[in-house]
C-alpha positions in Angstrom: -6.9 -15.6 25.2 -7.0 -16.8 21.5 -9.4 -15.3 18.1 -11.1 -19.1 18.1 -12.3 -18.5 21.7 -13.2 -15.1 20.9 -15.3 -15.7 18.0 -17.2 -18.2 19.9 -18.3 -15.7 22.5 -19.8 -13.1 20.7 -21.4 -15.4 17.9 -22.7 -16.1 21.8 -23.7 -13.2 22.2 -25.0 -11.9 18.7 -27.8 -14.4 19.3 -28.9 -14.9 22.9 -29.4 -10.9 21.5 -30.9 -11.3 18.2 -33.3 -13.9 20.0 -34.1 -11.8 23.3 -35.2 -8.5 20.5 -37.3 -10.7 18.7 -38.9 -12.2 21.3 -39.5 -8.1 23.1 -37.6 -9.5 25.8 -35.7 -6.5 27.7 -32.8 -7.5 30.4 -35.2 -7.6 33.2 -37.6 -9.9 31.3 -35.1 -12.1 30.4 -33.5 -12.5 33.5 -36.4 -13.6 35.4 -36.9 -16.1 33.4 -33.8 -17.4 33.2 -32.6 -16.8 36.4 -29.2 -14.9 35.0 -28.4 -11.4 36.4 -29.1 -8.6 34.4 -25.2 -7.4 34.5 -24.2 -10.8 33.6 -26.5 -11.6 30.8 -25.7 -7.9 29.8 -21.6 -9.7 29.5 -22.4 -12.3 27.4 -24.1 -10.4 24.6 -21.4 -8.2 24.4 -19.2 -11.2 23.8 -17.2 -11.1 27.1 -18.8 -14.0 28.9 -20.3 -17.7 27.9 -22.3 -19.8 29.9 -21.6 -22.9 31.7 -24.0 -26.0 30.2 -26.9 -25.1 32.8 -27.5 -21.7 32.2 -27.3 -22.4 29.0 -29.9 -25.0 29.0 -32.1 -22.7 30.8 -31.4 -19.4 28.5 -32.4 -21.4 25.6 -35.8 -22.9 27.2 -36.8 -18.8 27.5 -35.4 -18.1 24.3 -37.6 -20.5 22.5 -35.2 -22.7 20.9 -33.0 -25.8 21.9 -29.7 -25.5 23.8 -28.0 -26.9 20.2 -29.2 -24.4 18.2 -28.0 -21.9 20.5 -24.8 -22.8 21.0 -23.9 -23.4 16.9 -21.6 -21.2 15.6 -24.6 -20.6 12.7 -25.7 -16.7 12.3 -28.7 -16.0 10.5 -30.7 -12.6 8.7 -28.8 -9.2 9.0 -26.0 -10.9 10.8 -25.1 -13.7 8.5 -22.6 -11.7 7.1 -20.9 -10.9 10.7 -21.0 -14.7 11.7 -18.8 -15.2 8.2 -16.2 -12.3 9.6 -15.6 -13.5 12.1 -15.5 -17.7 11.5 -13.0 -16.8 8.8 -9.3 -15.4 9.0 -9.8 -11.7 8.3 -9.6 -10.2 12.0 -6.8 -12.0 12.8 -4.8 -11.2 9.7 -5.6 -7.6 10.1 -2.3 -6.0 11.1 -4.6 -3.8 13.8 -1.1 -3.6 15.7 0.7 -1.6 13.0 -2.2 1.1 13.8 -2.4 0.9 17.5 -6.2 -0.8 17.8 -7.1 -3.5 19.8 -8.5 -6.7 18.8 -11.2 -7.0 21.8 -12.2 -2.8 20.5 -13.3 -4.0 16.2 -14.9 -7.3 18.7 -16.5 -5.0 20.6 -17.8 -2.6 18.1 -19.2 -5.9 16.3 -20.8 -6.7 19.3 -22.7 -3.0 19.7 -24.1 -2.7 16.4 -23.9 -6.2 14.4 -26.7 -5.2 12.4 -25.0 -2.3 10.8 -21.4 -3.7 10.8 -23.0 -6.4 9.5 -24.3 -3.7 6.2 -20.4 -2.5 6.4 -18.9 -5.6 6.2 -21.5 -6.4 3.1 -20.7 -3.9 1.6 -16.9 -4.7 1.8 -17.5 -7.5 0.3 -20.3 -6.6 -2.6 -17.2 -3.7 -3.5 -14.9 -6.6 -3.5 -15.9 -8.9 -5.8 -17.4 -6.3 -7.4 -13.9 -4.4 -8.7 -12.3 -8.1 -8.7 -10.6 -7.4 -4.8 -8.0 -10.4 -4.0 -6.3 -9.9 0.1 -3.6 -8.9 -1.6 -4.7 -5.5 -2.2 -6.2 -4.9 1.4 -2.5 -6.1 2.5 -0.9 -3.5 0.5 -3.2 -1.1 1.6 -2.8 -1.6 4.7 1.4 -1.2 4.1 1.0 1.9 2.2 -1.1 3.1 5.2 1.5 2.3 8.2 4.6 3.5 5.3 2.6 7.3 5.5 2.0 7.2 9.2 5.5 7.0 9.4 6.8 9.4 6.8 8.3 6.6 5.0 10.9 6.6 7.2 11.8 3.6 9.9 14.0 4.5 13.2 14.7 0.8 13.5 15.0 -0.3 10.5 18.1 2.3 9.8 19.4 1.3 13.2 19.7 -2.4 11.9 21.6 -1.0 8.6 24.1 0.9 10.5 24.6 -1.8 12.5 25.3 -3.9 9.6 27.4 -1.3 7.9 29.9 -1.6 10.3 30.2 -5.0 11.4 30.9 -6.0 7.6 32.1 -3.1 6.8 30.3 -2.2 3.8 31.2 0.6 2.5 29.3 3.3 2.1 30.9 5.4 -0.6 28.7 3.5 -2.9 32.0 2.3 -4.5 31.1 -1.3 -4.7 29.3 -4.7 -6.9 27.1 -7.7 -6.2 30.2 -9.5 -5.6 30.6 -7.8 -1.6 27.5 -8.8 -1.0 27.0 -12.3 -2.3 30.3 -12.7 -0.6 29.2 -12.0 3.0 25.8 -14.4 2.3 28.3 -17.4 1.4 30.8 -17.0 4.2 28.6 -15.9 6.8 25.2 -17.3 6.3 26.6 -20.5 4.4 24.8 -20.3 1.1 25.1 -21.1 -2.0 24.5 -19.0 -4.6 23.1 -20.4 -8.3 23.8 -17.9 -10.6 21.2 -18.1 -13.9 20.2 -21.1 -11.1 16.3 -20.5 -13.0 17.1 -20.8 -16.8 16.0 -24.2 -16.7 12.8 -23.2 -15.1 11.3 -21.4 -17.9 8.0 -21.0 -16.6 9.3 -18.4 -13.4 10.9 -16.8 -16.6 9.2 -13.4 -15.0 11.3 -14.3 -11.2 14.4 -12.6 -10.3 15.6 -15.3 -7.8 13.7 -18.2 -5.6 15.6 -18.7 -2.4 15.3 -23.0 -1.5 15.2 -22.8 2.8 16.2 -26.3 3.7 19.4 -25.8 1.4 19.9 -22.4 1.9 20.5 -22.0 -2.0 19.7 -19.1 -3.7 18.3 -19.5 -7.9 19.4 -16.6 -10.0 17.4 -15.5 -13.0 19.8 -15.4 -16.0 21.0 -12.7 -17.3 20.2 -10.4 -14.4 22.9 -7.3 -14.6 25.0 -6.3 -11.5 22.7 -4.1 -10.2 19.7 -6.1 -9.3 22.2 -9.1 -8.3 23.3 -6.1 -5.6 19.7 -5.6 -4.7 18.4 -9.3 -4.4 21.8 -10.0 -2.3 20.5 -7.0 -0.2 17.3 -8.2 0.3 19.0 -12.2 1.8 21.3 -10.3 3.8 18.3 -8.0 5.5 16.0 -11.5 6.3 19.1 -13.0 7.7 20.8 -10.0 10.1 17.1 -8.8 10.6 16.0 -12.6 12.0 13.1 -12.3 9.5 12.2 -16.1 9.5 8.0 -15.6 7.8 9.5 -14.1 4.6 9.0 -14.7 1.0 11.4 -16.8 -1.3 10.5 -15.7 -4.2 11.7 -12.2 -5.6 9.5 -10.8 -6.7 7.3 -11.3 -4.1 4.5 -14.0 -5.0 2.6 -15.2 -1.2 0.5 -12.4 -0.9 -2.2 -14.0 1.1 -0.3 -13.2 4.8 0.2 -9.6 5.8 3.2 -11.2 8.9 5.0 -11.9 4.7 3.9 -8.7 3.0 5.2 -6.2 5.8 8.7 -8.3 6.3 9.3 -8.3 2.0 8.7 -4.1 2.6 11.4 -4.6 5.4 14.1 -6.4 3.4 13.9 -4.3 0.2 14.4 -1.0 2.5 16.9 -2.5 4.6 18.5 -3.4 0.8 18.2 0.2 -0.6 19.6 1.9 2.6 22.6 -0.8 2.3 22.9 0.7 -1.3 22.2 4.3 -1.0 23.8 5.6 2.6 22.2 7.8 4.1 24.5 10.4 5.2 25.6 10.3 1.9 22.7 11.3 0.0 22.0 13.4 2.1 24.7 15.1 1.1 24.2 14.9 -2.4 20.5 16.0 -2.0 21.8 19.8 -0.4 24.2 19.8 -2.6 21.4 19.5 -5.8 19.0 21.7 -4.7 21.6 24.5 -3.8 22.0 25.0 -7.8 19.2 28.4 -8.8 18.5 26.6 -11.8 17.6 23.3 -12.4 20.4 20.9 -14.0 19.7 17.5 -15.5 23.3 16.4 -15.3 23.4 17.4 -11.6 20.4 15.1 -11.1 21.3 12.5 -12.8 24.3 12.4 -10.8 23.3 12.0 -7.8 21.9 8.2 -9.7 25.8 7.6 -10.4 27.1 7.7 -7.0 25.5 4.8 -5.9 24.5 1.0 -7.7 21.3 1.2 -8.0 18.3 0.9 -10.3 17.2 5.1 -10.7 14.2 3.6 -9.3 15.7 2.8 -5.8 17.0 6.2 -6.0 13.6 7.5 -5.8 11.9 5.3 -3.0 15.3 6.3 -1.3 14.2 9.8 -1.6 11.4 9.4 0.4 12.1 8.2 3.2 15.0 11.0 3.3 14.0 13.9 2.3 10.6 14.0 4.6 12.8 13.2 7.5 15.7 15.4 7.0 14.9 18.3 4.6 11.3 18.8 6.8 9.3 18.0 3.7 6.0 15.9 4.2 4.1 17.0 1.2 5.0 14.9 -1.4 4.2 12.3 -3.3 5.3 9.2 -5.0 3.7 6.9 -7.8 5.5 4.7 -10.6 3.7 4.8 -14.4 4.2 1.0 -15.8 3.3 1.3 -20.0 1.3 -2.1 -21.5 2.5 -3.6 -24.4 -0.3 -2.1 -26.6 0.6 1.1 -25.7 -1.6 1.7 -22.2 -0.3 3.4 -19.1 -1.6 2.3 -15.2 -0.3 3.5 -11.7 1.5 0.2 -10.5 2.5 2.4 -7.1 1.3 5.1 -5.0 2.6 7.2 -2.0 1.2 10.0 -0.2 2.6 11.8 2.4 1.3 13.9 5.5 -2.6 13.5 2.9 -3.4 12.5 0.0 -2.8 14.5 -3.1 -4.3 14.6 -6.9 -1.8 12.0 -8.7 -3.8 8.9 -7.5 -6.2 5.7 -8.2 -9.5 7.9 -9.0 -10.6 4.8 -10.9 -10.4 1.5 -12.0 -10.2 1.6 -16.1 -10.2 5.3 -16.7 -7.0 6.9 -18.7 -4.4 8.9 -17.1 -4.1 12.5 -17.2 -1.2 12.8 -20.5 0.0 15.8 -19.6 1.7 14.2 -16.3 5.2 14.5 -16.6 5.4 10.9 -15.3 3.9 9.7 -18.9 4.7 12.5 -21.2 8.6 11.1 -20.3 7.2 7.5 -21.4 5.8 9.0 -24.5 9.1 10.4 -25.3 11.2 7.7 -24.2 9.5 5.4 -26.9 10.2 7.6 -29.7 14.0 8.3 -28.1 17.0 6.0 -28.4 18.1 6.6 -24.6 17.9 4.2 -21.9 17.0 6.7 -19.9 15.4 9.9 -19.6 15.0 12.5 -16.5 11.9 15.4 -16.9 11.2 17.8 -14.2 7.5 20.0 -14.2 5.6 22.3 -12.5 1.7 20.6 -12.5 -0.7 22.5 -11.5 -3.9 20.6 -10.3 -7.2 22.0 -11.9 -10.4 22.8 -9.4 -7.7 23.8 -7.2 -4.6 25.6 -5.6 -2.3 22.9 -5.4 1.2 22.9 -7.1 3.8 20.2 -7.7 7.1 20.4 -8.6 7.4 16.7 -10.5 10.8 15.2 -10.9 10.6 12.3 -13.3 12.9 9.7 -15.0 12.1 6.8 -17.4 13.3 3.5 -18.1 13.3 -0.2 -18.6 10.9 -2.6 -16.5 13.2 -4.6 -14.4 10.8 -7.6 -14.5 10.0 -6.6 -18.0 12.8 -4.7 -19.7 10.3 -4.6 -23.1 8.1 -2.4 -21.5 9.2 1.2 -19.8 8.5 2.5 -16.8 8.4 6.2 -15.0 9.1 7.0 -11.1 7.8 10.3 -10.2 8.6 12.8 -6.8 6.8 15.4 -6.7 6.7 18.4 -4.0 3.8 20.7 -3.3 5.4 24.0 -4.1 5.0 26.4 -0.9 7.5 28.6 1.3 8.4 25.7 2.7 9.7 24.3 -0.7 11.6 27.6 -1.6 13.0 27.2 1.2 14.7 24.2 0.6 15.0 23.9 -3.6 16.4 27.0 -4.6 15.4 26.0 -8.2 11.9 25.9 -7.3 10.9 29.0 -8.9 13.3 28.4 -12.1 11.1 29.9 -15.1 12.8 27.2 -17.5 10.9 24.6 -15.9 8.2 24.0 -18.4 4.4 24.4 -16.2 0.9 22.7 -17.2 -2.0 22.5 -15.9 -3.1 18.7 -15.4 -5.4 16.9 -14.5 -6.3 13.2 -12.6 -7.9 11.5 -15.7 -9.5 12.0 -19.0 -12.6 11.1 -17.5 -12.7 13.5 -14.8 -11.7 16.7 -17.5 -13.4 19.2 -18.0 -9.9 20.9 -20.0 -12.2 20.4 -23.4 -9.4 21.5 -25.8 -6.9 19.1 -24.4 -4.3 18.1 -27.6 -3.4 14.7 -25.9 -6.7 13.8 -24.4 -7.1 9.5 -24.1 -10.8 9.6 -23.5 -13.9 11.4 -23.6 -15.2 13.7 -20.3 -17.5 10.7 -19.9 -18.0 11.7 -15.9 -17.5 15.0 -16.2 -20.6 15.2 -19.0 -22.6 13.0 -16.7 -22.3 15.3 -13.8 -23.3 17.8 -16.2 -26.6 16.4 -17.4 -27.7 15.4 -13.9 -27.3 19.0 -13.2 -29.0 20.9 -16.0 -31.3 18.9 -15.1 -31.6 19.5 -11.3 -32.3 22.9 -12.2 -35.1 22.0 -14.7 -35.9 20.3 -12.1 -36.5 23.1 -9.9 -37.8 25.6 -12.7 -40.9 22.6 -12.6 -41.5 22.8 -8.9 -41.2 26.7 -8.9 -43.4 26.8 -12.1 -46.2 24.5 -10.1 -46.1 26.4 -6.9 
């Protein structure tokens, strides 16, 4: 049964239930008046049955409405939000199958508690309007949850990567350039590749590539380096090798109003990174690096030099490999961007095992300047280096949580004029000490950090970027509550 037919049944059932309740009729009373059995009426109200025309006429007469009104797709009052939801594509677009949820179960919940669900939906809609949230926010949120559920390691994609490596004899030592993938695309998949093909379209200067499917032509932005081309060609190889039809034709992805496209774009990214940063070799590199008894910046940078990949891609690959093969699942990944005006914002966050502290705690707030992710960006802007690496032991104020955070900062891919930092943080515990020999290295700087300045009560912080507005509001409320308590005690 398609979604339209399901929606028709549930809307009809909701209207019958609404009218029956408004008329003060029990199931038994409606059954006797309409000559329909109680069990059949129950199935109707649950959205499982849609009666024939003669039964619709009988029901309409009993409920005091016309047959046309009863079968219309309009819901009123407290049910209007549910009606809008069912008539939209929202339910059909939700990636319910990723989480093992049957669409029928969702519809049954709506049918059983329409008023409560309606209020909940209205709240979501209101929040989305207030915070200017769009479909893409929900899709990327669902994708992030999907990654976290699988600890960001996808066996089926890794298997296809292995098959691709074998079929095309792709070097696993990282010793190849973008021309290797380019040749495969041209010879095996009949691509036409136009280097600098987007230069004639200055309005597309923020795109790295555009694929024209009917001509199998890939237009590249002028000035891309070999690492960027390697990743883009790896994406195209992924779409073809995995036979992905519903895909984005631009990089970065522009069509974000379809979850299938968003998911497939993620799969192509994962595939490309896995081709470039070989799983088995990276495992060996991590083992060698983590065996050091002290933090060695040079050894960390050396890992990146082993692959024809941007440093950010290496960090992404770490979040695939470390939870799976080193059993360190208490970690987070974040990417911090710097604006033209010197402001910082989180552009990507991934939490494995649970929600860790560095997250999107609020809109229009200033993230803690004690974070290594921001500190390294500030240092990079004051230096003449292209990249900087830093490490920090971060203790989150008000909790027992402490993380070893390794961060790298460099120019952003889509806007080299601005810098970006990527950070992987590992929860400090016995499991980390067992795998990472320099966990307790005293040379690693340690700082007490928080989420945002507005939520931080470290009043003597020398790098504070905003007043502790939220903390002060909370203290003011606590003071008021104490004063009220005192008033009531005096009265009694």
